[in-house]
matplotlib code that plots the C-alpha trace (Angstrom):
import matplotlib.pyplot as plt

x = [-0.7, 0.1, 0.4, 1.6, 2.2, 3.0, 4.6, 6.3, 8.6, 10.3, 12.5, 14.8, 14.6, 17.1, 16.7, 13.3, 11.5, 8.6, 6.6, 5.3, 3.7, 2.7, 2.4, -0.1, -1.7, -2.8, -4.3, -4.5, -5.8, -5.5, -7.9, -8.9, -8.9, -7.9, -8.4, -6.3, -7.7, -6.1, -5.0, -1.4, 0.9, -1.3, 1.6, -0.1, 2.6, 5.2, 3.1, 3.0, 6.7, 7.3, 4.8, 6.9, 10.2, 11.4, 11.4, 12.4, 10.4, 11.7, 10.0, 7.4, 7.5, 5.8, 5.3, 4.4, 3.7, 4.9, 8.4, 9.2, 10.7, 12.4, 14.6, 15.5, 18.8, 18.3, 18.9, 16.4, 13.8, 14.4, 13.9, 10.6, 9.7, 10.5, 8.3, 5.4, 4.9, 4.2, 4.4, 2.3, 3.8, 1.6, 3.4, 4.3, 8.2, 8.5, 11.9, 11.7, 14.2, 12.8, 9.3, 6.3, 7.0, 10.5, 9.5, 6.9, 9.9, 12.3, 11.8, 12.5, 15.8, 17.6, 15.4, 17.4, 14.3, 13.9, 11.4, 9.1, 9.2, 8.6, 5.3, 4.3, 4.9, 2.7, 0.0, 0.3, -0.3, -3.4, -4.6, -4.6, -5.7, -2.8, -1.2, -1.5, 1.3, 3.7, 6.1, 5.7, 7.9, 6.3, 6.5, 4.0, 1.7, -1.3, -1.5, -3.7, -1.8, 1.3, -0.6, -1.6, 1.9, 3.3, 0.3, 1.4, 5.1, 4.2, 2.0, 5.0, 6.4, 3.1, 2.8, 0.1, 0.6, -0.5, 0.4, -0.7, 0.4, -2.5, -2.4, -5.4, -4.2, -3.3, -6.2, -9.4, -12.7, -13.3, -9.7, -9.9, -13.0, -11.3, -8.2, -10.4, -12.2, -8.9, -8.2, -11.2, -10.9, -7.1, -8.6, -11.3, -8.4, -7.0, -4.4, -4.4, -4.4, -3.5, -3.9, -3.7, -6.0, -7.3, -10.6, -13.4, -15.4, -13.2, -14.7, -17.1, -14.2, -12.7, -13.7, -11.8, -11.3, -8.7, -8.2, -4.9, -4.5, -1.2, 0.5, -1.9, -4.7, -7.7, -10.5, -11.6, -14.8, -16.8, -16.9, -20.9, -21.6, -20.5, -22.4, -25.5, -25.3, -23.3, -24.6, -21.9, -19.0, -19.7, -19.7, -16.6, -15.0, -15.2, -13.5, -10.0]
y = [8.9, 5.4, 3.4, 0.0, -1.7, -5.5, -5.7, -9.0, -9.9, -13.5, -15.4, -17.9, -21.2, -23.3, -24.6, -23.0, -19.5, -18.5, -15.6, -13.9, -11.3, -11.8, -9.5, -6.9, -3.8, -1.4, 2.4, 4.1, 8.0, 10.6, 10.2, 6.6, 3.8, 0.6, -2.7, -5.8, -9.0, -12.0, -15.4, -15.7, -16.3, -14.7, -12.0, -9.2, -8.1, -8.5, -6.0, -3.6, -3.7, -3.1, 0.1, 1.5, 0.9, -1.8, -4.4, -3.8, -5.5, -8.0, -6.3, -3.9, 0.0, 1.5, 5.2, 7.5, 11.1, 10.4, 9.3, 5.7, 4.4, 1.2, 4.0, 6.0, 5.2, 3.8, 7.5, 9.2, 6.1, 6.5, 10.7, 9.7, 7.1, 10.2, 13.0, 10.9, 7.3, 6.2, 2.5, 0.6, -3.1, -6.0, -6.2, -2.9, -3.3, -0.8, -0.5, -1.8, 0.2, 3.6, 5.2, 5.4, 8.6, 8.0, 5.6, 8.0, 10.4, 8.1, 9.0, 12.7, 12.1, 13.8, 16.8, 19.5, 21.0, 18.3, 20.8, 20.9, 17.2, 16.2, 18.1, 16.9, 13.4, 13.9, 15.6, 12.4, 10.3, 12.2, 12.0, 8.0, 8.2, 7.0, 10.6, 9.1, 6.4, 8.4, 7.7, 4.2, 1.4, -1.1, -4.2, -2.5, -1.4, -3.7, -4.8, -2.1, 0.6, -0.8, -0.4, 3.0, 4.0, 2.5, 4.4, 7.3, 6.7, 6.4, 9.4, 11.8, 13.3, 13.8, 11.6, 11.6, 8.0, 5.5, 2.0, -0.7, -4.4, -6.2, -3.6, -5.4, -8.9, -9.6, -7.7, -8.5, -7.4, -4.1, -3.0, -3.6, -1.6, 1.1, 0.9, 0.9, 4.0, 6.0, 5.0, 6.4, 9.4, 9.9, 8.8, 11.4, 14.1, 13.3, 10.5, 7.9, 4.6, 1.2, -1.6, -5.3, -7.8, -11.4, -10.2, -9.5, -8.2, -4.9, -4.1, -1.6, 0.6, 1.1, 3.0, 0.2, -3.2, -5.6, -9.4, -11.1, -14.8, -17.0, -13.4, -12.0, -9.3, -11.3, -9.1, -5.2, -5.2, -1.8, -1.3, 0.2, -3.4, -4.5, -2.0, -3.8, -6.3, -9.5, -11.6, -10.4, -10.3, -13.7, -14.7, -13.0, -14.9, -18.1, -16.9, -18.9]
z = [-12.6, -12.8, -15.8, -16.0, -19.3, -20.1, -16.9, -16.0, -12.8, -13.3, -10.6, -11.7, -9.1, -10.3, -13.9, -14.0, -14.3, -12.1, -13.4, -10.0, -12.4, -16.0, -18.3, -16.3, -17.7, -15.0, -14.7, -11.7, -11.9, -9.5, -6.6, -7.0, -4.5, -6.2, -4.6, -6.0, -4.7, -4.9, -2.9, -1.7, -4.2, -7.0, -7.4, -5.9, -3.5, -6.2, -8.4, -5.4, -4.8, -8.5, -7.9, -5.2, -6.9, -4.4, -7.2, -10.8, -13.6, -15.7, -18.6, -19.3, -18.0, -15.0, -15.0, -12.3, -13.0, -16.5, -15.3, -16.2, -12.9, -14.5, -16.0, -12.6, -10.6, -7.1, -5.8, -8.0, -7.3, -3.4, -3.7, -5.7, -3.1, -0.2, -2.1, -4.0, -2.4, 1.1, 1.4, 4.5, 4.9, 5.6, 9.1, 10.6, 10.5, 13.3, 14.8, 18.3, 20.1, 19.3, 20.2, 18.2, 17.3, 16.5, 14.2, 12.3, 12.1, 10.3, 7.1, 7.9, 8.8, 5.9, 6.9, 8.7, 10.7, 13.4, 15.1, 12.5, 11.6, 15.3, 14.9, 11.8, 13.2, 16.3, 14.2, 12.2, 15.3, 16.3, 13.0, 12.9, 16.4, 18.8, 19.9, 23.5, 22.5, 20.9, 23.7, 23.6, 22.3, 19.6, 21.7, 24.3, 21.4, 19.8, 16.5, 15.6, 17.2, 15.2, 12.0, 12.5, 13.5, 10.3, 8.5, 10.0, 9.2, 5.3, 5.4, 7.0, 3.8, 2.7, -0.4, -3.1, -3.5, -0.7, -1.4, 1.1, 1.2, 3.4, 5.6, 7.6, 7.4, 10.9, 12.4, 14.2, 12.3, 14.7, 14.1, 10.4, 9.9, 11.9, 9.4, 6.6, 7.6, 8.2, 4.5, 3.2, 5.2, 3.4, -0.1, 0.6, 1.3, -2.2, -1.7, -4.2, -2.5, -4.3, -2.0, -2.2, 0.0, -0.1, 1.6, -0.5, 2.3, 1.9, -1.8, -0.9, 0.5, -3.1, -6.3, -8.6, -7.9, -9.9, -9.1, -9.8, -10.2, -11.1, -11.5, -14.1, -13.9, -14.7, -13.9, -13.7, -11.6, -10.9, -7.2, -7.7, -8.4, -5.1, -2.9, -3.9, -1.4, 0.0, -2.6, -5.4, -2.5, -1.8, -5.6, -5.9, -3.0, -5.0, -7.8, -8.0]

ax = plt.figure().add_subplot(projection="3d")
ax.plot(x, y, z, "-o")
ax.set_aspect("equal")
plt.show()
């Protein structure tokens, strides 16, 4: 479903060049829940931005459902995102001047059937557990509620791929558990998930684990090993 070959993303900083992502290969099959671990600055968010077509790779190719997205025009990439890719940002990114329901409906604005879109958005708010907050504005929502609304927004066009950038980074432990339970449910329903995090405690949620360091993919860890107990997660946490 997603095939990344030799992808590098370089940024110029004055007279030098920084490779945020350096010659990365990655394979994601349909229905997988892929977790990419790494500390801040490891390149994992830049990689996600390229998977979503928000950034273009400097070198290498990214294929989604057989299409090389680096060759797509901006319009074609926007079309692919609207049909196949939902993106959950690290921070909710909700628009403060519209309600939770209206935020969820934003990706459907170019669709003519407003009544169907409204019903779909309400259904999704119910699915993520905040239906009663449909008419609330973001500033009145808790962090967990805002995250749930942003997940509903990412799902409103029924994508087959959900890309999530540190979706639990600003949440307390209980809310993090609730959000990850939601992600596992979505994955069990057939949505392919690629998520980055710095938290190794989330390893048991995934079906495949990678680790990034200094822009490189340095490890592929079978998630079944991580279900054997906290000792493995503790060892993993100590990796650079």
